[in-house]
Phi, psi and omega in degrees: 000074185294316188284336182245034185297129177258122181287352179269305185256001182073317169190156175253113185292139183277336181284164180295139179299149175291166185302320181295320179292323178295319178298319179299319179298318180295319181290331180288336187306309181294327178293319178296322179297321180289327185273342185295341181289344181295147184227003181285161178291129181290158181289326181246166184294135179294146176292157179304139185300328183296334177277329179291332183276350182277150179268079187217147182297328179292319177293323177298320178293320178298318178294323179301310180297318180300317184281330172298315180299321178295315181295318180297318179295319180297325180276352180070032183243024177299135175255120189249021180299317173253145185275136173291151176258120184309133180065010171235075187290354180259009180229145172224164195220146168238176186293327178296311180291329175296323179290343180275357184306313180301328182287333186275012170293337177280131188302320186289340181269340186300314181301321180294322178294314178297322178299323178292321175296321178296319182297320178295320179293317180298319179297313180296319181292321177302317180295314181297315181293322177297323184276355176301140181296156182298341180290344179281119187277076179225158171264105191298316183296319179293319180297318177298317181296315181291323177296322178295316179296317180296319179299316178295321179299311182290321179295329179294345180269001178275087191241321188263173186297322181295319179297319178296317178297319181299316180291314181300324181294336182258000183276076181229138176259120179298144177280174185257034177240135181262118176296326180297314178298317182294326179293310180289338179271009179052050187309316181305331179267308185293332180296329179293323177293316180294323180298320177295322178294320178297317179299321178295318177298317179300320179295319179296315180294323179298321177296324178294323177290323181292325181221082185302327178075184181273154179289150175285331178238241178233140174290131174236125183259132176247121182242167181293162185293340178213151177271128179244122178289165178304138182281135174279169173306320177295325179294319178291324178297317178293321181302317184260018175056042180254139183285109181296332180296329177297318180296318181295321180289325185280320184237119184289335182265158178289132180281145169288161180301318182295316180294324179295315180298322178299315181297318181293320180297319179293323182292333185252008190286323182077179186295334181262358182072016182272155178273138176227085184269143175288162177304323179293318179298316179300313183300317183287325176294319178298319176297319186298322183251015185297131177274166165260144177253119181250103191252127172290109191254114178251321182219179180298336179297344180264008180271136176282134183210198183240125176294136179218159171264129174249192176296145184098188186253016181234136176281165175217171183249120180274104183282354173282354180233071180297134183210154170242128182264130187252141178214130174268135172225171179226152180219176179235137177211124181052043177081358181253149170271130180241147180272140179234136177250120182251126179245123184236137176235150181240141175243154180298327185191164161252101188300140176287140180268354180172176183295339181262006179285112181270351187261342182280161178164181182285144179064143177204161181191161181224144170242135174245125185240135177246120177258119183265143174278184185293345179265001181082017180252136180303132177260320180203150172245152168207168186210156171205164167279158187285007167269354188090002183275162170057048178288124181234140177251140178231080183286154170274177183292350181276356177235152173225149181293145172285164177299138181302147179295144180280350182291122180290344180260039174217123181281153181284154173282163183243122179239093183281335183208155163257145184235155178287153177277065184284130184273012177113357178288336174236159181256140173287138174246120184256113183269127188239134179286157176283155175074285182286335183060029173293145170290135183248332183190150172229129178215171185241144175228145181283318182228068182285153175245159182222142176285323184237136176255120180279161175264151173276138175224146175281128180304324184295342176297334179293344181277354178203086181261151177292142173262148183302325184261017181101159183084182183222157180206143177286150172294336186253141178277176177299344176265008180075002182263155175268115182299140179090351181262013181299149179241154178296338182297341182298333180283343182254326189264000185301332180299344179280357171090001181266134179290128176045065178305138179096340179284147175292146185213168187279153177306141182093356183228031180259093170283124190250007178228132173285322183250120189096199180222124179205138179235145183296327182263018178298127187292331180257023188299315183296312181293336179292327186243349184224157172226156184285141173276114183283125179269147177297147180296000000 
């Protein structure tokens, strides 16, 4: 139905609905009645009224999504980790999947891409519905189930070339820079001042890496909950649920670890080349490359802990529960999809050093990221604070920086160290300064010991934390920021276009450059700044 294409349901079928679809429409009726009372502006564009007025299961599903969005917006529990796609309320997007748009022009790849968009929407909706206040009279499990069925129903109608083009054209993730702020902040002029300030900060941090010095307090080491030895080929086969007997039958010689990982990656890549790891595989990979955190500890603000909601409207970090939060991400480099392991730690605060300190405030955090090549060997490491600040790259010898951009309105990247491409036989030790929590040094040890063993936590749990008086709430607000983590620097740095600079923020919203535009989850980030060092044959 090219001429009457609906961007919400893709099309409204003219034939009578099947029995299952009719049953779904009947079951949706009471839920729609409960949700119709909502009056807030929905997050995504409402479907055309002519489709809402029809007595059709597709229209019922469109109304369901519209009214869920209204109720979620009214309650202030929107989860913005993945971006909604205008007029497709059953799909959400991240920067990695947005970067895959050119590839999904091929018909056979499109369903896998849409399935990934569906998975992001289902995850976000489950969190939003779970976080709705108890005063909302709904049955959460049923609503989640019906929303999932409706999403599959509507996504199943994306079949022809015009529909695919329509969706691809809207699959864009907004960046986290405000043109309005930059305009009023006289960005072309003020950015030059900020660029000089960033360069000065990089020089100061580089001196700290060159001569870390003695701790102001005591070094405290936080290590993973268990020691995992280097994985054998058999270990990797078990890890990725691959039949080792197939390898033995196919190849008479013993595979090297690198070749085995390559084979396993190809076997599990799928039509889009994306990784689909089981929970067990994720857990073991995170263990395999887990770093130790060596923190110069002067006060409780230097303790690694777990964010929680207490009484009042501000979260805090419980240092009696040291934890590392894990998140899997994917990126693209030289046409390949690469797996990334993200390790995040939270501190109670960055203590203010005086009344004029604009950088101090409540809550602080760091992410350490390991990007693996197709053989399962680290290609590059990088890190940032959870405000998007202090982005540092640690390339291995297999990468070299590209020539700096000639644009005066783009700040340079910061490379404080080069690191070995260690495959997990040794552990990275990340040395962290007290107070500022700047990274001071990264080194590797074969058999490191730790005073404190942290617990593993899933990063997504932060999107729905228990409240002391019952119910649940995300650590992050509808603006992606952590309430209470604001910094005084926001009054000075706003001309660079970033909302509340210095505040902790949700994954997918980390702008990491004041001058220019750069995001931590940018799918082409490595290729933008690095190129491979070609080895002789």
